[in-house]
C-alpha positions in Angstrom: -10.0 36.4 11.3 -11.5 34.2 14.0 -9.8 31.6 16.1 -10.2 27.9 15.5 -10.9 25.8 18.6 -10.2 22.2 19.4 -13.8 21.5 18.8 -13.5 23.0 15.3 -10.4 20.8 14.6 -12.2 17.7 15.7 -15.1 18.4 13.5 -12.9 19.1 10.4 -10.7 16.1 10.9 -13.7 13.9 11.6 -15.3 15.0 8.4 -12.1 14.6 6.3 -11.2 11.2 7.7 -14.6 9.6 8.2 -13.8 8.8 11.8 -16.4 9.6 14.5 -16.0 12.9 16.4 -15.6 10.9 19.6 -12.6 8.9 18.1 -11.2 12.0 16.5 -11.4 13.9 19.8 -9.5 11.2 21.6 -6.8 11.3 18.9 -6.5 15.1 19.0 -6.4 15.2 22.8 -3.7 12.5 22.9 -1.6 14.2 20.3 -1.7 17.5 22.3 -1.0 15.7 25.6 2.0 13.9 24.0 3.4 17.1 22.6 3.1 18.7 26.0 4.8 15.7 27.8 7.7 15.8 25.4 8.1 19.6 25.9 8.0 19.1 29.7 10.8 16.6 29.3 12.8 19.2 27.4 12.5 17.4 24.1 11.9 19.2 20.7 9.2 17.9 18.4 9.9 18.2 14.7 7.1 17.6 12.1 8.6 17.8 8.6 6.7 20.2 6.4 4.9 21.7 9.4 7.3 23.0 12.0 9.1 22.5 15.3 7.9 22.8 18.9 10.7 23.5 21.4 11.3 24.9 24.8 13.3 28.1 24.9 15.2 29.4 28.0 14.2 32.9 29.0 16.9 34.8 30.9 16.1 36.7 34.0 15.8 40.5 33.7 14.8 43.6 35.5 11.4 44.9 34.4 9.2 47.7 35.4 5.6 47.5 36.7 3.6 49.8 34.3 1.1 50.8 37.0 3.5 51.8 39.8 6.8 52.3 37.9 8.5 50.1 40.5 11.3 47.9 39.2 10.8 44.1 39.5 13.2 41.3 39.1 11.9 38.6 36.7 13.5 35.2 37.2 14.8 32.8 34.6 12.1 30.6 33.0 11.2 28.3 30.2 8.9 29.2 27.3 7.3 26.9 24.7 7.9 28.1 21.1 6.7 27.0 17.7 8.8 27.6 14.6 7.0 27.1 11.3 8.8 25.2 8.5 9.6 26.9 5.2 6.8 24.9 3.6 4.2 26.1 6.1 5.4 29.7 5.8 5.1 29.5 2.0 1.6 27.9 2.2 0.5 30.6 4.7 1.8 33.5 2.7 0.2 32.2 -0.5 -3.1 31.5 1.3 -3.1 34.9 3.0 -2.8 36.7 -0.4 -5.6 34.6 -1.8 -7.9 35.0 1.2 -7.5 38.8 1.3 -9.1 38.8 -2.2 -12.0 36.5 -1.5 -12.4 37.1 2.3 -13.4 33.5 2.8 -11.5 30.6 4.3 -12.6 27.1 3.5 -11.2 23.8 4.3 -11.1 21.5 1.2 -13.3 18.4 1.3 -11.7 15.1 1.9 -12.1 14.0 -1.7 -10.3 17.0 -3.1 -7.6 17.2 -0.4 -4.3 15.3 -0.2 -4.6 11.9 1.4 -4.8 11.9 5.2 -2.7 9.2 6.9 
């Protein structure tokens, strides 16, 4: 299974919505930047039916350097986390089962997909 890049997202959304790729790229980049800014401010982002982005506090701990075996103190920190909604988990699990049979992943065309707002 390959990765999907921002360029791939722009192409797919552009095709499905009828917007130009330039306009779609501006929208995608602004969405990602806005999500980042809210997370930096410590705010959670909840998108119903998709999931939740949040910042989780990682406690400091004692770790070991695998090369030298030396113990190292790791300080407290923050970590961005994504938690999928029940709906997304269900969609992924049903899609994974179907895709393992056919070995192909396709994005539905705009006319056959649900409306995009």
